[in-house]
N, C-alpha and C positions, 0 to 999 in steps of 0.2 A: 266249532261254534259258528253262529251266524256272522259275527264280526269278522272272523278270519276269512270266511267265504266271500263276504262283501269286499274286504280289502284285496283279496286275490282277484276278484272281478275288476276292481278299479285299476289295479296295477298289472293287469295281464299283459303278457308279451304280445307284440303285434301279430305274431303268427298263431296265437292261441286266444284270440279275443272271445268273450262270451257272446252267446246269442241273445237276442232281444227277449225271448221267452225266459231264459235263465235269469236275466237281470230283473225282469218283471216279477218272477217268482221270489227273488231275493227281496225286492221292494215290499211285496205282500207279506212275506215272513217278517221282515224288519219292522214293518208298520204295526204288526201285532204285538211286538215286544213292549213292555211297559216303560222302557227307557228310550229316549230320543237319541238317535245316532246320526252324526254328521254324514256318514256313509250313505244313509237312505237319501238324503238330499242330493248328494253327488250322483247316485244311481238314477234318481228321478230326472236330473238335469241331462244325463246321458240319453235316456229314453226320449226326453223332449227334443233334444237335438236330432236324434235319429228320425223322429216323426216329422220334424220340420224339414229335414233333408228329403224324406220321401215325398212330402208335399211339393217341394221344389222340383223333384223329378217329374211328378205328374203334371205340374204347370209348364214344364219344358216343352211339352207336346210330343214326347217320345212315343206315346201310345198311338198317336195319329200319324207318326212319321214326319212330324213338323219340326222336331228339335234340331238345332244346329249342332254340328260336330264340336264347335268351340264351347257351347254351353254344356254339352255332355262331358267334355274334358274337364271343365271347371267343376262340375258336379262330382266327377271322379276324384279330383283333387280334394274337394271338400269332404268326401267320404273318408279319406285317410285320417282326418282329425276326429272322427267318431270312434269312440273306444268300444265298439261292438262289431261283431262279425256281420258285415253288410254284403258279403260275397254273393248272396242270392240276388241282390239287386245290382251290385256293381258289375257282375258278369254280363248282364244284359247291356249295360252302358259300354263296357269294353268291346263287346261284339258290334255295337252300333257305331263305334268310332274307328273300327278297322278300315283300312283302305284296301280296295280290291281292284284288280285290273279288269278289263273287259272280258278276259278269258275266265273270270270268276276265281282266279287264284289269288292268294294273299299277297 
């Protein structure tokens, strides 16, 4: 049932977090039901947090190469609190915060 899927998404293990698309589909499906579920509100808050985080990433200046390593590390830490699979975005930040020597080795 929808409620079980929603609860599984909310309580997902850190290694098996749902994708944004999956949660948005759950929200759409839950919104169509004739009953109001608290889980819909939680899922919407999760999506809102993810969108806010993505906006902060864009404001950081990473796309222009202007973001500081410290701000990117803070964004990575903030991403850990988001109960969605953000690996598509965090992998870019992780790459940008790696240290390299002049020989181009890690």
